[in-house]
N, C-alpha and C positions, 0 to 999 in steps of 0.2 A: 123327745128330741133324738136326733140321729147324729152320730159322729161323722164329720166330713173331713176328708183328707185331700190335700193338694197332690194330685197324681201327676208326676212328671211325664208319664206316658201320654196323657191327654192334655197336659198343661192347663188343668182345671181342677176345681174342688168337686169331689164326688162323695156321695154317701157311702160309708163303709158297710159293705154287705159281706159278711164272712162266708167262706165256702161251706163251712160246717156249723150251722146254727150259732151257738154262743162261743165257739172256739176260734181263736185267731192265731194263725201261724205267721211268725215274723223272723226275718233273717237280716242282720245288719253286718256288712263287711267289716271285719276286724283289722288288726294292725299287723304289719310285718315286724317280727320281733328281733331286731338287731340293735336296738337302743331303747332308752327309756321313752315313755310317751310324753308328748308335749301338750300345751294348752289347746292347740288345734285339734288333736285327737280327743281331748277332754270334752270339747264342745259336742262332737258327734256322739261320744259315749254317753254323756249326760242327756242329750236329746232323746236317744232311743230308750234310755233308762226311764225317762219321763213318760214317753209314749206307752211303754209296757205298763208302767204303774197306773197311768190314767185309764187305760183300757180295762185293767183289772178293777179299778175303782168303779167303772161303769158297769161291772158285772160280767165282763167277758173272761173266759179262761184263755190264757195266753201261753203259747209255746214259743219261746224266744231263744234264738240261736245266734251266736256271734263267733266267727272263726279266728284262728291264728294262722297267718302265713309263716310257717316255720322252715320253709325251704325256698331260698331266694338268692339272687346274685349278691345282694348286699350282705346277707348273712354269711355266705360263703367267703366273701372278701374279708369280712371281719374275723372269721374263723382262721383264715390264712394268716392274717396279721398277727393273731395271738398264738398261732400254732396249736389250735385245738379243733375238736370235731365241731362241725356246723351245728349239730343238734344240741351241743353243750351251750353254744351261744343262745340258741332259741330257748332252752330250758331256763337259763339265767334270766332272760328278759321277760319270759312269761311269769316267773315268780315275782319279779319286780312290778309287772303290770298289775297283778292282783293286789299288791301292796298299794299301788297308786290309786286304783279304782275304789279300794276300801276307804282311802283318805278322802275321796270325792263323794262318799256316801252312796255309791252305786250298788243297787241290788244286782247280784250276779245273774247273768243269763242262765237259762236252763242247761245249756251245754256250750262248751268252747272246743269244737273239733279242730284238729290239727291236720295239715296236709300230709305230714309224715306218717300219721296213723290211719290214713284212709286211702292208701295207695292202691289196694285192689279195686276199690270203687272208681277211682280216677282212671286207672288203666282200662277198666271195663267200659267206661263212658267214652274214652278216646276210641276204643275199638268199635263201638256202636256207631260213632260219628263216621268212621272210615267205611264201615259196612253199609251205611245209608247214603254213601256217595258225597259226603260233605268234607271229608278229610283226605289228605294224601301224605304218603311217606316219602321222605327224601333219601338220597343215596347214603347219607351218613347216619340215618336212623332217627331223624327228627320227624315230627308229625305236625302239619299245619291245617288250619281250617280254611277252606276255599270260599272266600266271600262272594265270588261271582255266581255261586250256586244258590244264593238267596235273592229274593226280589225286594225285600223291605228292610234293608239295613239302614240304620239311622233313625229308628222310631223314637228314641228318647231325645235325640238332639234335633230331630226334624230336619235332617239333611239327607241329600242324595249321595249315594256311593261315589258317583263321578266327581262331585264337589269335594268330598273328603280326600279322594285320591290326588286331586290337583293341589291340595294343601299339604300333602305328606312329604317329608324330607326323603331324599333318595336313600333307600335301604341298602346297606352293604351286603346283606344276605342274598346272594344270587340264586339260592335254592328255592326261594319263594316264587310262586307263579304270579302273584299280584302283590304290590307293596302293602296292601291292606290286609293280606292274609296274616293270621296270628298263630303263635305257637300253642299247640295242645300238649306236645311232648318235646323236650329238648334233649338231644343226644348228649351223652356225658362227655365232658372234657377231662383230660388227665388231672387227677388229684381232686376232682369234685365228688361230692356225695351223690350217689346214684342208686337206682333200683332196676331190677330186671324187668323187661317188658317184651312183648312179641316183636318189637322193633329194635331191640338191643337195650343196653344199659342207658339210663337217662333219668330225667326228673320232670315233673309236670310244669307246664306253662302257668302263668299267674292266674288266668281267668278260669281254667278248667276246674281248679280245686273247689272254687265256690259253687259252681254248678253241681259237681258231684256230691259235695257235702250237704248242700241245700236239699237235693233230692233224697239223699239217704236219711237225713234227720227230720225232714218236714213233708216230703212228698213231691210229686211231679209239678204241681201248681200250688203256690202258697199265696197267702193273702197280701202280706207286705214285705217288700224287699227295700232295704234302706242303706244309706251311707252318705258320705260327704258328696257335694255336687262336683268335686273334682274327679269322682269315679264314674260319672255319667258316660263319658267317652275317654278311653275305649272300654274300660272294664265292664260296665254294666251292659253296654251295647253288645259286647262279645259274649257275655254270659247268656243273653237272650238267644243269640244265634245258635250257640252250641247246645243249649238245653233243648230248644225247639227242634233242632236237627235230630235229636234222639227221641223225644216224646211226641212231637207234633202238637204240643199243647203250650199255652202261655206259661212262662216261668213264674210270673207274679201278676196279680190283678192290680196292685197298687205299688207305685215306686215313689219312695219318699227320699228327699235329699236335703240335708242341712247346708246352709251357707258357710263359706270359709271364714276363718278367723284371720284377719289381715294385719300385717305389720308394715306401716308406711306404704300402703297401697298394694302390697303383694301378699299372697297367702302364706301363712306360717307353715314352714316345712323344714325338714332336716337338710334337704338338698340345697336350700338357699341360706342355710345357717342363720336363720332369723327366728329360731324357736326358743321357747321358754319351757323348761321341763316342769311337769306337774309337781314333782317332789320339791323343787326349788321354790315354786310359788306357794306351796302349802306350808313352808316354813314361816311365811309372813301372814297368810290368810287362813281363815277357818273353812271347814267343809261347807258350812251354810253360806258363807260369803261368796265363795266361788260358784256354788250352784245358783245363788241369786243373781250374780253377775251374768251368767249365761242365760238364765231363764227369764230375766227381765227384758228380753228382746225376743222377737219371733224367730223360731229356729230356721225359717226358710231364707232369711236375708243374711247379708254379710255382717261381720262385726269387726270393729277396730280394736286391737289389743293394746293396752297400756296399763302401767301400774296405777296411773291416775284414775283410770276408769274403774279399776278394781277397788281403789280406795273410796271412790264415790259410791259404788255399789254397797260397800261395807257400811258407810255412813247412812245410806238410805235404808238398808235392812235393819239397822239398829233401831229405827223408829218403830218398825213392826215388832221387833223383838222386845222392845220396852213395853209395848202394849200386852204382848203375850205374857211377859213376866208379871206385869201388874195384875193381870187377871187371876194369877195363882194366889195372890195375897188379898183378894177382895173380902172385906168384912161385910156382914149382912146388914147394910145400912139402908139400902134403897129398896124399891119395890119393882123396878123394871125387870121383866123376865126376858127381854130381848128376842123372844120367839119370832116375831115378824121380821125383825132386822136380820136375824140369822137366816131365815127362810129366803128372804130377798137376796142376801149375799150368796147363798148356795146356788140359787137359780142363775144369778149372773155369772158366778164362777163356772158352772157347768156349761152355760151358754157360750162363754169365750173358749173354753177348752174343747167343746164339741166342734167349734169352728176352726178346724185344722190346728188343734193344740196351741191356741193363742195364749201362751203363758204370760205375755206382757199384759194383755187385757185382763187375765185372771188376777194378776198381782195388783193391778189398779183397783180391783174390787176390794182387796185386802187393805189398801190404804184408805179407801172410803170408809170401810168398816172400822178401821183403827181410829179414825177421826171421831166417829160417832161414839165409839166405846170410851175413848179418852174423855170426851165431854161428859158422858154419863158418870164415869168414875170421879171426875173432878167435882161434880155436883151431887155425889152420893146418891145417884139415881139407879144404880145397877145392883140388883140383889145377888146373893151367892148363886142362886139357881140360874140367874141370867148370865153371870160370868161363866158358869159351867157350860151353858149352852153355846156361848161364843167359843170357849176353849175346845169343846167337842168338835165344832166346825173347823177350827184351825188345825186340830189334829187330823181331820179328814184331808184338809189341804196339804198338810205336811206329809201325809202318806204318798202324795203325788209329787210334790215339789221338793221336799226335804230341805227346807230353808230355815226352819226354826230349831233353836237349840233347846232341847227339853230340859226340864228340871233335873232329871236323873243324870243327863250328860254334864250339867253344870256341877252336880254333886261330885261326880267322878273327877272333874277338873279341880275342884276345891281340894279333894283328898290328895291328888297328885302334887299340887302346889305346896300343900302343907308338908308332905313327905320331903320335897326338895328343900324347904326351909329348915326342916329338922336336920337334914344332912348338912346343910350350910352351917348351922349352929355347931354341929359336931366337928366340922372341919375348922371352924374358928377356934374352938376350944383346944384343938391340936396344933394351933398356929399355922395351919395350912391355908393362909389367907389368899394365896393366888387361886386355889381351886374354889374357895368360897366366893371369891369375886366373880369367877366364871359363871357360877350358878346365879348370882345376883344379876349379872349383866344379861344373861340369856333370858331370865324371867322378865327383865325390864324390856328387852326387845319384843317379848310376847305380850306386852301391855300390862304387866303386873308391877304395881308400885309397892316397894318394900320400905317400911318405916321401922327402924331399929329403936327399941325403947328398953328401959330398965327391966320391964316384965318380959322382954323377948321381942322377936320380930312380929310386926303386923303387916298385913298386905291387903291391897284392894286393887280392883281393876282400874287402870288409868283411862 
């Protein structure tokens, strides 16, 4: 079987044929680091984490890059508010980004290049665009891409340039020759962070950094370029133009875009102030529950965000987790080896995942398998060998989806809870009842039921 990908460029599913044999190069546009990531970011991050994991599961070597935009108007504005250097803001939120994706169970990309650390490559690319006749320098030292120099603008959105121009708001920048022209290099304003360039001090435009870093880290043409579908226009359209203006070759063979996470009909975003930070959500839900919530729907479509939806996902996942846990304690009573059942489940799982990473279909296979396994366990029909075979398959699945809590993870959680209970007991013995009550209340919020007895506290999951 062959992995098929919905390619935004052709608006169709296409067989994934790597440029270089079994090696796949993939670039996913990252975040602008001026604040903590929210659940809308999490959907895209988890989506491409899953894609990279599955391609590796299918035997491909994957070189996966995701960037940080660490030079931006919003970063500069926040830095001015706090009276600190712009890159200090970026460093702070990059550090918090890595904390957040760890809480989401995300396997780190192979590299996370930053615009600020790739300025020579960015400046060189802008110069090559100018030299090839696609860019022009303004009197104040900004550089713009001239869209009228290309004939096929709008390939991802399937729109003509004249239609786009008619829908564009009047631009106050009179130095642009065309309202659709976009900045490659922005002349520095007083007090802004800047770098020296052939056109004067300035900083890169938003689009150019991705083109320059994609080329530097992965090559002139890559296999997969991804991001949220809010990036299709103008970001990805403009990336295509500026890269091809330099190389004369396609930037990417496959363009993948995940649907937006919506709140009351609008996409979740910081600008609309309708976002929910990942670190806040993770105080109430586990890594596995959040991943299941996102992956139990197809990445390509929109999702509605609500706490109720997360709670439903958590309840649904618990059914699979219970089966997973029960398999670890199976005694050798039955004779069923489950080989055929596992083989069928694996074939179905791969079939769904090969079909444009259909995680919802893949998870439906797990529920069918869970029902069969639970029946066999209830009737003492599953041998230890059979249970081990099912567990082995579920571990394969987990390497892709990351939705099961392993026994070792539970063991660490048990140890941490016991440590907290010991501290609580010590606080009570010192009559620091207010602090002891804080520990009890926070454990209760986390779903831990504490029962005090003459022999000491006992606990259980609620």
